[in-house]
N, C-alpha and C positions, 0 to 999 in steps of 0.2 A: 876194802880197808875201812875199818871203823874209825870215825872221827871222835877225838876226845873233846867233847863240848862241855863247857862249864856254865853254870848260871851266874850271871853278873851279880856281885854283892850289892847291897843297898847303896854303897858309895865306893867308887873306884877311881884311882888316879893313874893316868898314863903319863909317866914322868920323863922329862929330859929328851923329848923327841923334837924333830923338826916338823912343825905343823904346816902343811901345805893345803891352802884353801882355794880350790879351783873356782869357787863362786866369786870371791873378791880378787882373785889372782895375786894373793899375798902369801908369803911364807915367813915364818919366824920360829925361833926356838922357844920351847916352853912345855907346859903340861896341859893335859885335857882332863877335866874333872867330869866324871859321869855319875849322876845321882838319880837313883830310881829308874835307871835305864835311859835317862835323858841327859843331854848336854847341859851342864850347870855353868861351867866357866872355862875359859882358855887363858893361858898366860903363864907367869911365873910367880907373881906376888899375890898375897891374900888367898892362897889356896891351902887347904889343910894338908898337913904332913903326917897326921896320925891315923890315916885310913889306909886300907889295902891299896897297894900300888904295884905297877908293872914298869920296870925300867925300859924305856924305849931309846936309850942312848944310841946314836949312830943310825937311827931309823927314822923313816918318814911316817907321820900319822896324817891320813887324808880321808876323804869321803869314801864310803863303800862304793865299789864298782857297780855299774849297771849294764847288763847285757840285753840288747834288744832282740836277740835272735838265738833261741835254744830250742832243742827238741827233747822233751823229757819222756815221751812215748806212752805216758799214762793218760787215758785208758787204752788198753788193748795189747800193748807190747811191753808189759812189765818185766819180761825176761831181758830186755835191753836196758831199760831205765825206769825208775819210778820218780814221782815227785820228791820223795824223801832222798833217794840216792843222788838225784840231780841237785838237790839242795846242798848236800854235803860236798859234791864236786864244786859247786859254785862258791861255797864258803872257802874251800881250800884255795881257790883262785882269787879270793878277795872280793867276790861279788855278793852284795847284800840284796840285790834286786834283779830279776830277770823277767823277760817276756817269752812265753812259751807259744810255739807255732801250733797251728790247728791240725796238722796232718797226723792225727792219732787214729785209733780204730775203735769206735767210730770217730769221725772228725768232729772238731769243735764248731758245729754249724747250727747251733740252736741256743736259746737262752738257758735251757736246762743243762746243756753240756758246759757252758760257761760257769754256771752256778756250781757244777760239780768240781771244777778246778778251784774256784774260790773257796768252797767249803773244805775240800780235801787239803788245801795248802794253808789253811788258817793257823794251824798249830805247828807248822814247819818253821825252821829257823831263819828263812829268808822270805822276802816279799816276791810272790809269783803272780804275774799278770797275764791272763790269757789273751791271745790274739784270736779273733773269730775268723772263721772261713768266709770268703767272699761269696762263694756259691755253694748251694746245697750238695752234700756228698763230695764236694770239691770236683764236680764233674764239668764245671765251666759253663753251665747252661741256665741256671736260675739263681737269682740273688737271694741271699739268706735274709732272715728277719733281723736286720742290722740294729734297728732301734731297740728291740727287746734285748739283744745281746749287749749293747752298750749299757743299758740299764742294769743288766746282770753283772757287768764288770769288765767287758771286753774293752781293750785300750787301743786297738787298731784292727784292720782287716787284711787278710792275705790268704791265698791258696798255696802258700809256700810249699815247695816240692813239686808243685804242678803250676805252670803258668796259666793265667787267664788269657787264652789265645784270641777269643772273640773280642774285637775292639769295642763293639757296642755294649757288650756286657761289662767290660772294664770301665767304659765311660759312665754307665749307670752306677757302678760301684763307687766311682769317684764322686759323683753327684750326691749319692746317699751319705758317703763318709763325710763330705763337707757339711751336710746338714747336721750331723751329729758331732762335728768338731774333732774327728779322729783321723789319723793318717791311714793311707792305703799303701800296701806293700805288695809288689808283684814279683814272683820268681821270674827274672828276666832271661828267659831262654826260649827262642822260637822253636817249637818242636819240629816244624817242617824243615828247618835248616839244620838243627841239631841231629835229627834222626836217631841213629843208633850209636852216636859218638860216645866213647868212654873216657877220652882224654882230649887234651888240646890238639887240634889239627895243625901239624907242623912237621918239622924235620924229624923230631923224635918219634912221633906216631908212625911216620913212614919207615923209619929205621927198625922199629920193634914190631911193626905189623899189627898195631891196634887201631881201631876205627876212630877217626878224629872228629872233634866237635869244634867248628871254627868260631873265632871270636865274634864274627858278625851275627851269629845266633843270639848272642847276648846284646850286642850294641844296637841291633835293629829293634829289639824289643824295648830296650832302655829308651831309645829315641821315641818310639810310639808312645810309651807311658809318659814321658816328659811332655810331649805335645798334648796329650789328653789332660795332664795335670794343669797345664797353662790354660787350656780351653775351659776347664771347669773351675779353676781356682782352688783345686784340692791340694792338700799337703800330701805329696808323694815322697815316700821314703824308699830309696833304691837299695836293695840288699846285696850283700856279698859281691861288690864290684870287682871284676877280675881282669878287665881288658882295657888297654889304652884307648881303643875306639870309644868305649863307654865313657871314659873320663872326658874325652873331647866333647861328647854330647852334653855331659853335665856342666862342663865349663861354659859352654855357649849359653845354655839355658839359665844358669845362675847369674848371667849378666843382666837379666831383666825379670827374673822370678825369684822371690824369697820363700816360695812354698815348696822348696825341694831340700831334702836331706839325703845322706847316703852313708853307707858303712863299708868297711873292708875287714876281712878276716885276718887273724894272725898268719894262717898258712899261706894265703895269697901274698902277703908281704914277705914271707920267709923263704919259700921254696920256688923253684921254677920247674918247667916240664922235664928237665934233664934228670930229675929225681926218679922219674917213672921208668928209667932203664932198669931199676930194681924189680919191677913188676909187683911191688908191695901194694896190696889193695888198699892200704891206709891212705894212699895218695889219690885214690879214686873218689873224687868229690864233684859236686855240681854247684856252680860252674867249675870247670876244670882249672887246675894249676897251669898257668900259661908260661910264656917265654920270659927270659930275663928282661927284655925290653918292656914287657907289660909290668913285670914286678917293679922295676925302677919307676915306671910311669905312675904306679899306685903310690909309691913312697913320695914322689914329687907332688901328687894330688893331695896327699895328707899335709905336706909342708905348705902348699898353697892355700889350704882351707877349703878345697873343693870337696874332699871327703872329710867328714868331721867326726865320725864315730868308728870305734873298734867294736866288732861283734863276733863272737866265736863261731856261730852256726854249729854249736855242739850237737853232734848227730851220732848217738850211740848205736852200735850193732853188735850182735853176738859174734863170738870167735868163729863159730861154724859158718856163719854167713860170709864173713870176711876172708875165710880160708878157701872159699870157692875160687873157681877160675876167674881171672880178672874181668872177663866179659859178663860173668854172672853175678859177681859180688855187688852188693848195694853201694850206692854213693854215700859218702859222708865219713867224717872223723870226729872224735871228741876233741874238746879244746879248752875247757874251762880252767883246768888246773895248770896248764902250761902257758896260758895266755900272756900274763904280764912279763914273764921272763923272755918269751919269744919276741913280743912287741918291743920291749925295752932294748933287747939286743939289736934289733934292726934299726930302731929309731934314735937310739941314745946319742949318736953323732950327728943326727939331723935336726932334732928338736930338743928343747930343754925339758926338764922333768915336769914342770908345770903344764906344758903343752901336751905331753904324753898322758898325764893324769886327766886332763880335760877330755881327751878322746874316750876315756873309760868312765867318766863321771858326769860332769855337768852337760856335756854335749848330748849324749844319749838321753839323759833325763829331760832336756829341753824338747827333744823330738816327741816324747810322750806326754809332755806337760806335767812332769813330776816336779816336786819341790827341789830347788837347787841350792838353797842356803842351809846346808846340813850342820853347820857349826853354830847356828843361831840358838841362843839359850831356850831350853824347853823342847828342842827337837829330839825325837827318839834317836839314840845313838846308832848310826850306820857308819862304821869306821873301818878302815883297812890300814894295817901297819905293814910297811914294806922296807926291805933292805935293797936299795937300788943298785948296789955295787956287788952283791953276792953272786959269784960265779958258781954254778952248780950243774950237775948232770941230771936231767929229768929221767926218772925211772918208774918202774911198775909200782913201787912203794909210794909214789907221789900221787897215784890215781885213786880217787874216791868214787868215781863213777862205777856203775855196774858193768860197763864195757871197757875194752882195752884198745880199741881201734884208733891208734894215733901213730904218726910217723915221728913224733918228737921223742920217743923212747931212745935214750942214750945220746940225745943232743945236749951239748953244752950251751946253757942259756944264762942271761945276766939279769939279775934282779929277782927277788923272791918275796912272796907274800909270807909274812911272819905271824900275822894275826888278823882276826876279823871279829867285829862286834855287830850284832844284829838281833833285834827283837828280844833283848834281855839275856842273850847267851853270848858266849865268845869262845874262841880257841886262840892259843898263843904258842908259838914254837919256842 
């Protein structure tokens, strides 16, 4: 689906909205004046009325969302997603900034590959930050040229999609990442425990006859990585936490270490393994969707502040790939366009809207060291307009990604992104 993007006029007024500032934790009614693509003023008084305006009555104006974990597949698998189509999907979901994982073909494992992403995305409508591979070819054996990659624009390091199983290699990666002041992210699944598991190991996997992947495959790796983070003093960001056991390790470590952050996906908050009775391969993700007990533990971890970020793990695949037998289909689902509605539906009775917005804005930006005061005068406008009470059915027409692999089709969700402003362009519903 093609997105109707417009160039921001020299001066633009977003009128009569509720301004929610997750940086100051304050909200108030008023206008946002954007001049030459930058924040000029907030409030109600002394703002011009004779300039182009957009009525935001009944809607929230807040920071553009930031996703720490997406897969845009370029280079190598442009049939699944490109930097451009991924950008459109991000904007539709309210994201003005994303971090792309390195498991492309070839992987982002050199300064040259990082520069490719930086240059290719320069003229796209959102900010795209490459995450560099920890090991060359993502084979888990030899550390990449981290210093050169940071200089080229890498904001973190990960072999995501593949865990770094060798503890010594991961320790070295932690030490190097600390030298360069960037986080390290490890796909926390021990392959020797996971083996050929295609879903959570439990009652449902036994009932339907699919090979299970136990929660300890994740939690044991999370625990190892936390220990190495403490040992080296490195900022470890734990991706896509799915299991109560992992939450327990995070809770314990956070009692004495401030160098830890973590994320949870919308789909791990929303679904449990009962959904896999459908044999819908859209539910085949890594780590797997787990039990209701795990799902509730993730929600509680967000409420506690143990998990502080929402990240989609947006993972596009072709229709042909996902229509294969469940055992053969690739892991992953798309998630950018449905993110806010799904998260808001799950958390709206658990957290206030300021807290939900923080999970999508200032918290992930802090992980990467991005600017968090986006309403400051002179800041380039990165804004998202949302209707938090809109009940709607997510459908194919709401997808701007090149791929369609999502179980959220026909789900009724709450809260919708109505507009997004980024890099001098915008769309508004």
